[in-house]
C-alpha positions as CSV (number, residue, x, y, z in Angstrom):
1,M,29.2,2.5,-11.4
2,K,26.5,5.2,-11.3
3,N,24.4,3.3,-13.8
4,N,24.3,0.2,-11.6
5,M,23.1,2.3,-8.6
6,Q,20.2,3.6,-10.7
7,Q,18.9,0.2,-11.7
8,P,17.7,-0.9,-8.1
9,T,16.1,2.5,-7.7
10,L,14.2,2.3,-10.9
11,I,13.0,-1.3,-10.1
12,F,11.9,-0.1,-6.6
13,L,10.0,2.9,-8.1
14,F,8.4,0.6,-10.7
15,M,7.2,-1.9,-8.1
16,A,6.0,0.9,-5.8
17,F,3.9,2.2,-8.7
18,I,2.4,-1.3,-9.3
19,I,1.6,-1.8,-5.6
20,G,0.0,1.7,-5.5
21,A,-2.1,0.9,-8.5
22,A,-3.1,-2.4,-7.0
23,Q,-4.3,-0.7,-3.9
24,S,-6.3,2.2,-5.6
25,Q,-10.0,2.3,-5.0
26,S,-12.1,-0.4,-6.5
27,W,-15.8,0.0,-6.0
28,A,-16.8,-2.9,-8.3
29,G,-17.3,-6.4,-6.7
30,T,-19.6,-8.6,-4.8
31,Y,-20.3,-7.5,-1.2
32,T,-22.0,-9.3,1.7
33,A,-24.5,-6.9,3.3
34,G,-23.9,-6.3,7.0
35,S,-26.5,-6.5,9.8
36,S,-26.3,-2.9,11.0
37,C,-29.4,-1.7,9.0
38,N,-32.5,-2.1,11.2
39,T,-34.9,-4.4,9.3
40,S,-37.7,-3.9,11.8
41,A,-37.7,-0.1,10.9
42,C,-36.2,0.1,7.4
43,C,-35.9,-1.5,4.0
44,C,-32.4,-2.8,3.9
45,L,-30.0,-4.3,1.3
46,S,-29.4,-8.0,2.2
47,G,-27.4,-11.0,1.1
48,Q,-25.1,-10.4,-1.8
49,V,-24.8,-6.8,-3.1
50,V,-23.3,-6.7,-6.6
51,V,-21.6,-3.5,-7.7
52,T,-20.7,-3.3,-11.4
53,N,-19.0,-0.5,-13.3
54,S,-21.3,1.0,-15.9
55,S,-19.2,4.1,-16.8
56,T,-16.6,6.4,-15.3
57,N,-17.5,6.9,-11.6
58,T,-20.9,5.3,-12.2
59,Y,-21.9,1.9,-10.9
60,T,-25.0,-0.3,-11.0
61,V,-25.9,-1.8,-7.6
62,T,-28.2,-4.8,-7.4
63,S,-29.3,-6.6,-4.2
64,S,-32.1,-8.5,-2.5
65,L,-34.0,-6.6,0.1
66,S,-35.3,-7.4,3.6
67,G,-37.2,-5.5,6.2
68,I,-40.1,-3.0,5.6
69,C,-39.9,-2.9,1.8
70,F,-43.7,-2.8,1.0
71,G,-43.6,-6.0,-1.1
72,V,-40.5,-5.1,-3.1
73,S,-37.8,-7.9,-2.9
74,T,-35.0,-6.6,-5.1
75,F,-33.2,-3.3,-5.6
76,S,-31.3,-2.0,-8.7
77,G,-29.9,1.5,-8.6
78,T,-27.1,3.7,-9.7
79,A,-24.2,4.8,-7.5
80,Y,-22.2,7.9,-8.4
81,T,-18.6,8.1,-7.0
82,S,-15.6,10.4,-6.8
83,G,-12.6,8.7,-5.2
84,Y,-13.6,7.0,-2.0
85,T,-17.0,8.8,-1.6
86,G,-20.3,8.8,-3.5
87,W,-24.0,8.7,-3.2
88,I,-27.0,6.6,-4.3
89,T,-30.8,7.1,-4.1
90,F,-32.3,4.3,-2.1
91,D,-35.8,4.2,-0.6
92,G,-36.4,7.8,-1.6
93,N,-33.3,9.2,0.1
94,N,-29.9,10.3,-1.2
95,D,-27.6,8.1,0.9
96,T,-23.9,8.8,1.3
97,L,-21.4,6.1,0.3
98,T,-17.9,5.7,1.6
99,L,-15.4,3.1,0.4
100,S,-12.7,2.1,2.8
101,S,-9.1,2.8,1.9
102,D,-8.4,-0.9,1.2
103,S,-11.6,-1.2,-1.0
104,R,-13.0,-3.9,1.2
105,T,-16.0,-2.2,2.8
106,I,-18.7,0.2,1.6
107,T,-20.6,2.1,4.2
108,V,-24.0,3.5,3.4
109,I,-25.1,6.4,5.5
110,N,-28.8,7.4,5.6
111,T,-28.7,10.9,7.0
112,M,-32.6,11.1,7.2
113,N,-32.8,7.9,9.4
114,P,-29.4,6.6,10.7
115,A,-31.1,3.3,11.7
116,C,-31.3,2.6,8.0
117,S,-27.6,3.0,7.4
118,G,-25.5,-0.2,6.7
119,N,-22.4,-1.6,5.2
120,G,-21.1,-4.4,3.0
121,V,-17.8,-6.3,3.0
122,K,-16.3,-7.4,-0.4
123,S,-16.0,-11.1,-1.1
124,G,-12.5,-12.2,-1.9
125,A,-10.8,-9.1,-0.7
126,I,-8.2,-11.0,1.3
127,K,-6.9,-12.5,-2.0
128,Q,-6.2,-9.0,-3.3
129,H,-3.9,-8.4,-0.3
130,A,-2.0,-11.6,-1.0
131,N,-1.3,-10.4,-4.5
132,V,0.1,-7.1,-3.3
133,I,2.3,-8.9,-0.8
134,M,3.6,-11.2,-3.6
135,L,4.4,-8.1,-5.8
136,F,6.3,-6.6,-2.9
137,A,8.3,-9.9,-2.3
138,I,9.2,-10.0,-6.0
139,A,10.4,-6.4,-5.9
140,L,12.6,-7.2,-2.9
141,V,14.1,-10.2,-4.8
142,C,14.8,-8.0,-7.9
143,V,16.5,-5.4,-5.8
144,A,18.6,-8.0,-4.0
145,M,19.6,-9.6,-7.3
146,S,20.5,-6.2,-8.8
147,A,22.5,-5.2,-5.7
148,S,24.5,-8.5,-5.8
149,K,25.5,-7.8,-9.4
150,M,27.2,-4.6,-8.4
């Protein structure tokens, strides 16, 4: 009988691990630049911002630009991260990066000129939450099936 009681617990722990892994930070993706960066005073990332993993905790960031950019229309740079924070050099400043806990939003903070701070929202992030909900539902079904066999 003791063996049957351990099975639902193991299934629950396994599914909790999968759900936790699915919700860990994920910097890579395509983001839509927000409008909080002041284009009349700053050079701002605009349109789609593509973040690709180039090595551990290092990402390549590419985007079009708008605002006061002195004739430059695109940006390509390197972001360095540790967990949910990081930094990138943009327009001569070391800007602070923050990834939201659900990995949907990156906030860029320009400490030298806060008007030049901005954010981006990940495209397709809602779909990731649907997958997590599906995993949770499967886990509940497995636990119910295991409990009914006891």
